[in-house]
N, C-alpha and C positions, 0 to 999 in steps of 0.2 A: 115162326115169324122172324123176319130179318132183323128187326129192332132187338129182339131177344137174343139172337145170335151175336149181334154186335156187342151187346152187353156182356154176354158170356165170354167172348174173346177179350173184352176190356178187363174183366175181372181176372182172367187168367194172366193177362199181361201186366196188370198193375197192382193187384191185391189178393192173389191166390193164397199167399202164405202170411203167417203172423209170427213175429218174433215173440217167443214165449215170455209171459210176464209183462208184456207191454201191449199197447194198442197199435203198434207200428205194423203196417201191412205192406207187403211188396209182392211183386209177381215176376214173371219170366223176363220182363223188360229189365228189372233190376239185376237179375241173375246174369242175363246176357251182357249187361253193361260192364261186367267184370273184365271182359276182353275188350279193351278200348277200340273204338272205331268199328271193328268187325261185328261185335255183339250188338251194338246200337244200330248198325246197318241191317243186320238180320231182323231186328225188331221192327223194321219198317214194313215188312210183309203183312203182319196182322193189321197194322195201321192202314195200309193200302186197301185191305179188304173192307174196313169200316168206311173209308172214303168212297170206294166203289159202290157199296151198299147205299150210302146216302145219295150218291149221284143217280143210281137206278130208281130210288124212291122219289126222285124229282127235286132234290135239295137245290136251292139256288146257289149260284157261283160264290156269293159273298159268304155263305155258310161253309162251303167247301174250302174257301180261302181261310176262314177262321180255324177250321180243322187243320189245314196245312200249317198254319202258323203255330198251333199247339204242338204238332208233331215236329216241326222244324226246330223249335226251341228245345224240345226233349232230345232230339238227335244231336244238335249242336253242343249243348251243355253236357248232355249225357256222354259224349265222346271224350270228354276231358277225364284222364285217369283220376281215380279216387273221388274227386269232387263230383264228377259226373255220375258215379254210382250212387252216391248219397243223394244227389239231385233226383235221379230216377226213382228212388224210393218215395220221395215226397211229391213230385210233380204230377204224375198219373195222367198223361195226355190222352191215353186211350179211353179212360173213364170220362174225361171231359168231352171227348169227341162222341162217345156213345150217348152221353147226356144231351148233347146238341142234336143228335139224330132223333132221339126220343122226343125232345121238345118240338122239333120240326114236324114229326109225324103226328103227334098229339094235336098240334095247332092246325095242321092240314086236315085232319079228320074230325076235329072238334070234340075230343074226349080224351080221357086218361086211359093209358094202357096199363095192364098189370105188369109189375116189375118182373124181370127175368129171375128164375130160380137161382138161388145162390148169390144174387147181387148184394154186395155189402154196401150199405148206405153210409 
């Protein structure tokens, strides 16, 4: 299912790894942001997949706009050296966007979907 795939991508990008001894999770977005500008720009590709999936599922333009805002904030602040990397670890725009997609699909179809395997809540 596409919602589950969006969630799996979001988990990989935002919370695939845990700093031992803490509850702090980060993903490939945080790792890529170590390279200012370039890494954050590369991280836009998975975010674009989540946008495209939402659009294909019939998400309204205001929802796509909200998702774009989340990703834009992540990209703009994430591109700032050092501060951006720390921000990327905490903001998790892909997880926010996948949750918006899930909520839209559940509302559209009138029911709860099972969470994706490996989704960290």
